[in-house]
N, C-alpha and C positions, 0 to 999 in steps of 0.2 A: 349566591347569584339570584337575579330576578330578571324577568322579562320587562324591558323598558323600550319605549319609543325614544327618538332622539331628544324630544322635548323633556321627557322624564329623566333621561340620562344627564342632560345639561343641568336640570334642577337639582339632581342628586349631587353633581359635582360641586355646585355652589353651597348646597346644604353641608356637605362634608367639610369644605374649607371654612365656612362660617362657624362650624362647630369646633374645629380644632385650632383656629387661628384668630384671635381677637382683633388683629389688624385688618382683616378682610371686611370690606363693606360692599354692598350692592346698591346701585341706584340708577335712575333713569326715568324716562317718561312712562308713567302708569305701572312701574314695576313693583310698587309697594302694595297698596291696598288691593288693587285690581289683579296684580300678578302678571302683568305684561300683556301686550296685545295678542301674543301667541301662548300665554300662560306658562312661560318658562320659569317664572319666579313665584308662581302661585303658592301661597302658604308660608313663604319664607319670612315675610314681615310679622305674621302672627307668631312665628316661632322665635325670631331673634330681635324683634322690637323695631320701632320706627327710627332709632338712631343708627341702626346698621343696615336696614333695608328700607329705602325711602324713595318717594316720588320727587321729581324735579320739575321746574317750569319747562315749557317747550322751547328750549334753547340749547342746541347741540354744542355750540361753542362754549357756553358756560359749563355744561356737563363735563366736557373733557378738560377744560381749563381748570375747573375745581379739582378734578381727579388728578391732574398733573401736580398741583400744589400739595394735595394730600399724599401722593406717592413720594414726593420729594421729602416729606416729613415723616416717613416711616410706615405709612399705611399701605394697604394693598387694595385699591379700588378695582372692582369689576363692574364696569358700567355698560348699560345697554343703549345702543342707538336703535330706535324703534324699527327702522328699515335702513338698509345700507344706502338707499337713495338720499337719506336725510343727513348723511355724514359730512357733506361738503362744507357747511358752515363751520365744522370743527376741524377741517383739513389743516388749517394753519396751526392750531394747537397741537395736532398730532405730529405733523411733519417738522414744524419749526421749534417746538418746545419739547414734547415727549421724546421724540426720536433723538434729539441732540443733547439732552440734559447731561447724560453721563460724560460725554466727550467734551462738551463745553465747560463743564465744571472740573475737568481732569479727575473724574471719579469721586469728587466730594459728595455728589448727589447722584442717586439713581432714580429710575422711574418704573417701579414694578406695577404696571398698569395693564389691565385687559379691557379692550374695547370690543364688546360683543355686538354683532349685528346680523339680522336675517338678510340673506343675499339671494339673488337670482329670481327667476320667474316660477311659473307653475300654479299661481293662484288667481290668475286673471286680474292682476293688480295694475296693469297698464304701465305707462312710461315712468311714473313716479314711485312705483313700488316693486320694481322687477329688475333693477340693474345689477350687474356683476362687476364691481370696481376693483377687483383684486390687483390688477396691474398697476393701478395708481398708488398702491402701497408697497408692492414689491420693488418699486423703483427707489424707495427711500431707505438709505442706509441708517441703521440704528433700530429698525423695526423688525419684528418677526411676524409672519403672516401664516395663519393656520386655517384649513378648511376640511372638516371631517366628512366622512361619507356614511357613517353608521353609528349606532348608539354607543357601542363599546369604545370606539375611538373618540367619540364626542366627549364622553365623561373623562377619559384618561388624558386627552389633550387639554381640556379646559383646566383640570387640576394642575397639570404641568405648566400651563400658561399663567395661572394665578401664582404659582410658586416661583416663576421666573423673575429674575431681578430687573428685566428690561421690558419695554412696552410690547404688547402682543396684540395684533389685529386678529380677532377671532370671528371668521365668517361662517355663518350657519345656513346651509341651503334649505330654504323654507319649503321647497317642493318635497323634501324627504323628511320633514319634521315628524310626520306620523307614519313613516314607512316609505319604501321605494315605490314611486308612482310614475307611470307613463301617461300618454294621452292618445286618444283615438282621433280619427279625422273629424269627428263631430265635437271635439273639444271636451269630452268627458274624461275625467281621471279614472284610470283603471290600474289596479295594483299589479306589479310584476311578481310579488311574493304573497303567499297566503299568510306569512308571518311578518307583519310590519314591525314588530318589536324584536329586539335582539337580547341575548344573554349578557347581562352586565353585573359585575360585582357591586354589592350594595355599599361596601366600605371604601376606604381610600386605596387608590392605585393610580398610576400615571403612565401615559404613553409619551416617551421622550420626543421633544420637539426636534425637527430636523431629520426624522427617519421616515422613509417611505415604507409601504407594505406591498409585497408581491401577493396579490389576492387571487391570482390564477397563474399557474405555471404553464409555460409553453416554449416552443423552440422555433416557430416560424416567423413571428412578428411580435414586436413589443408595442403595447398600447399604453400611453401615458395619459392619465386622467385624474380628476379630483372632484370631490363633492358629488353632485347628482350624476355627473357623466360617468362615474365608475359603474353605476347600475345600468346605464344605457349601453356602455361598452360590453358588460357581461351578458346582457340580453342579446346583443347583436352577435357576439362571438358564439354563444350557445346555439343561436338559430342557424348560423352559417356552418358551424362545425370546424372552425379554423383553429389550428394549434397555436393560439395567441397567448402571450404572457401579458397580463394586465397588472400595471403598477398603479396603486393608489398613492399619490404623492403625499397627501395628508398635510405636510408643511411645505409651503411654496418658498418661504424665506426663513431660515436657510434651507437650500435645496439639497436633497440627498442624492448627489451626483454619482456616488459610488454604486448605489443600487441600480440607477439608470444605466450607467456605463456597463456594468456586468451583464445586464439583460440584453442591451443592444449589441454588445460584442458577441453574444451567443446567437442572437436571431438574425442580425444583419439588416433588419428592417424596423421602421418605427412610424407609428401614427400617433399624433397628438390630438386630444379632444378637449375642448372647453366650451362652456355655454356663452361666455362673454363675446363681445364684438371681435371679429377676426383681426383687423388691422391694429397693430401695436398691442395686441393682447398678450397674455403670459405665454401663449403657445409659441410666439416668435422667439422669446428668450429660451424656451425649452429646445427649440430646433437649433438655435445657435450653440447651446451647450452640447447637445448631442453631436452636432457637426464637428465641433472642435475636439471633443473627446474620443469620437468613434469613427472618424472619417475613413480610415483604412479598413474598417470592418463593414461598412455600409454596402449593401447590394442593390439598393434602390434609393431614390430621393425620399426624404422625410416628408410626410404629408400631414396636414392639419385639417380638422373639421371643427368649425366654430359657429358662433352666432352671426347673423347678417351684419354687414356694415350699414346699419340704418338705425334711426331712433326706434326704441322698443315697440314692436307692433302689437297692440292689444288684440285686435281681431284675428291675427295670424300667429298667435303665441306659439302653438305647437309646431308650426312650420319653421319658425325662427330657431327653435332648439335644434341642435344636432341630434337627429333621430336615427333609429336603426337603419333606414334605407340609405341615408347619406354616409353613415359610418361604414356600412357594408360596401358601398362603392369605393370608398377610400382604401379599405382593406384589400379588396380585389385588385385595385390598381397597383398598390404597392407590392402585392404578391406576384403580379404578372410582369412587373418592371424588370 
């Protein structure tokens, strides 16, 4: 075991797979010599050479298109889109080619491809470096969508994603790359934890895709969250003293409905939290699934706390996020209903 930040854990996952599988390659903008804008791939090119870890032109469509072709021919590309905001030129390649290749070819071809991308806000990146586009991918059949909340899961899930035979969208919350952080009214980052790193095995292990984690047990209300919002939920519940059960979804597609159902049937109440825009966000799908599966067990309407229905506000970034105050109001409302 070693203490690692999420950045270090992700790098360790790629290191492990590059070492034990010659079909794995890593590429993207600045990921080779420089080691990536967030340094997730630092040192990998020096260790494995320019043929397996390399830089590409600034062309997301070409990056993913090339990766789809490589994957169809037996390689396992793990590509980086520098920011999730930049993925849209590659959306056609992901949704029309990668996601459909297995079914369109009747299983003659598969697409073992991982598309990594930093997602969400928290670094004052403004409108073009802070978006959370997970719902645009969970709508696409044929994809898997993953978003970790801690270093242990980040490494285990990335290894599982690289080993998966189908395309995986791997979203990395940049706000917690170096540990769980919140913000104060003056816009400064303040840590929630004195230990920004987590205990992570140095060798190979995997966290199965499609499995959620009950990271806090409780009996009064179920909180569904993923990525950065897992930490916000934990801080809020601890401050309030509510007997809440917090579920870290980890994989959005496929969704671990069994774990969600068992929790909501126990608590009778549910609050959904995500950083992305509220309207048509993934929270709407979660509410629909819980409503269909747990209707007769619900004691109150399901509530959601999300980002504003507005273009990402640079100057009001920490107000845009679902923070402890907004989450606390939702929890109090659902408990009193």
